C-alpha angles and dihedrals in degrees: 000000000000120000099224117173133199109212121170127152110237139181119239089256093052093045096052100032094053108117088231093054104121109139124192124192099208133225095259096055119101123249121279106280110178115119138182095293093056092045094047091051090049093051095046093048094049093043094051088048097048100034101031113201088355090291117111093196091069093064116115108216089210093060120102131199116210115220097182141257129313115204119200142150129207109252127206090270088056092248123138099244108207116230097163128015101043094132094048096047093047094048093047091053091050090051092048091048091052090052092046091053093048090051091057097096097040116100105177114115099252092050092049093049091047093048092052091049090052091048092056087056096053102039133038113250133225123238089278093055095253116143115242103217093204094058117067128199089232137044132187125212099165105157098210097043110097091182102055092104089058089054092052089046093052092051091048098044108019092229130125111169124209088248090062109091103172119119093253093055094043091050094045091053089047090057092044087054092048093049093049089051090050093048091048092049102035108023093158092055097045100108092046098067099057094040090051090049089053097044106030108029105093133207129188106221109195113194115195128196095237143008093256091055091047092052092050090050091049093051089062097049128087105222115214090210125045109316123215113269124233088262091053088058091046091049090056090054093048089045091054092047096049092040088058089050093050093251101110099123093046091050093050092052094048094044089053091052089049093051090049092049096048091046088061099048109027124066105171121183088225132033127001132307089255090050086061097059088049089053093050091049092049090066090057092052090046092052091051088053091052093243114160098156107133093218103089121205121242108262098249093044089053096052099040092063116124091007097308090305092164090058094049090062108095090214092063095070092046091050091050091052092048093047091050090050092051091053090046088057090047090052092047094046088233109204094192089063103034135040121236092256093051090049090051091052089046092053091054091049087056084074095047113144091245140007099256090100089069092061092045093050090046091055092049093048094048092049100043105034114121127218090284090053094249133124125227102266099219095047090046093052092051090050092050092046094051093042092051091052093048098047093046092050094042091051088061096037095048112010119210135063093250092063089051092059096071097062095035096049089052092050091048089062089047089055096054089047088055093244121143118260105243106139088227093174096046109050118144131244101236097217094045094049092045091053090048092052092049093051093042117110105225097201116174095245092060108092094218090066096066088039091059093046093051089050092048091049091058092041082083106083089209093063110115120220110273125219107263090219097054108106114234128196129196110262123207101214091195096050119232091228088057092056093053090055103038100030127228133230091226112024089189089070089079090073097044118111088244090071097045137078140163111264130175110263092235090059098037092061090055099040100044104102104035136106115251094260090056094043091057094076091054091049092047098038128240147198121256124230085259090058095253113147114230111200118229127226124289093212097112095207092060091045090055090048091057089058102035105040137056091187143010112218139183089265088054091055091054092048096048090045089056091048092053095050094043087049093051094048088051088050091055091047091051089053094049095246100127123092 
């Protein structure tokens, strides 16, 4: 099949008034996402172009303002299915509809002509060129957009009431406000702005022969708006696959549920929440292929191999849903799935020095889940325990997430080969590691510091499971302000593990600058003079300190520091990680 393209620069008027203009925002697209900031930028840019320096007479009719590309393909229903440019098209139509509505009461010749021109951009026309106000030039079938009907209603009727809070309504009212401000300030220029938008604002429609071609084009373009994520591209491939198999509606429903679930549990710094579950699954596929190369492919590049063959396997979507459900139960500390000791270990891993552990656990879960999508609890606990010990130690021995890839990628392959996770080639020399830990500066900004404190808190068998969503800070038990007043033999002791503990943020803020005797009441909890109860910490070690100590000295820091390091070395020994 050839990959013919139709590319022809068009003005807003030419694009929308074309008799073949029949745009469809398809099921697999994401919901409309532009907000006030994007609309404000669009308005300011267009205004400055059309009314330069707030003076309409300075406009050069030969000038053009480029709004960006629109990538479509002609589907079987002869509609232009939008792959890229959804946000831009939708927002332009909301802007034009707001202008159309404002021109309703104006009877001068220019206003009437402009309103007629805008109407032919919004509605399809009959053979005499008269707009049919029941037939729009655009339709939305976005499966996950609960507000799409409000968008279509606004275009038809030009009304967005104050009780409507969807993005379409908010942006439509925003443009109505901007247009009124413009009319109030520059009444003599009013007709110039919309006509210059129609005639001199330019789009680059790119019509591909097929969806595949359109997707390839999209992947090479930088969208001024909000580009499709990797998972949006994957959704299109799934959609195509399940539509061919007559399962389109079922897929749309299940994909929407997957998006909602991932949105609750994943908060990645880059990409979307659904991208994250694809990333975690990628490591399982890599392991099954025996890939231990530490250079990891970009997500889209990985899945697009061999014509998106992974996504054309029906098991893939089922695996993604199961993996997302697993991580949802982790996030919710689900006691029906996990034992108390597994949940305690998962809590500690939540404070891991980097995110590699999530990929490692994902591979283990996928390989060892039974027909009920559960792991053997005892085996899972032993795996988590050894993994925690190794990652913590390796992060001190060889800092940096890239260093960790070498041993973890090897063990991922061992997992899918049903071999035990032992880190045979990466065991630690006890004396060397002990010296490294003693010499290590556990500053608060280093992730391993909080990691070690989380591990130490749960080294006490009496420590109850803590809520994974409770924010914890690092507490200096011997306060830094106290050291500046009383002096210390070794000022570096302030930053030793022996002087630090996890402490709930709400308590840490209040307890930060006090002597130990004053801190105790915050650790323990107290009633205010107004009779308000202030809950104490749930960190059991600090609770014990309130009952067992009258002070916490520099000598206590050194002794506790040694206890933590000795305990951690014993932890490694128990997990068979020492040479």
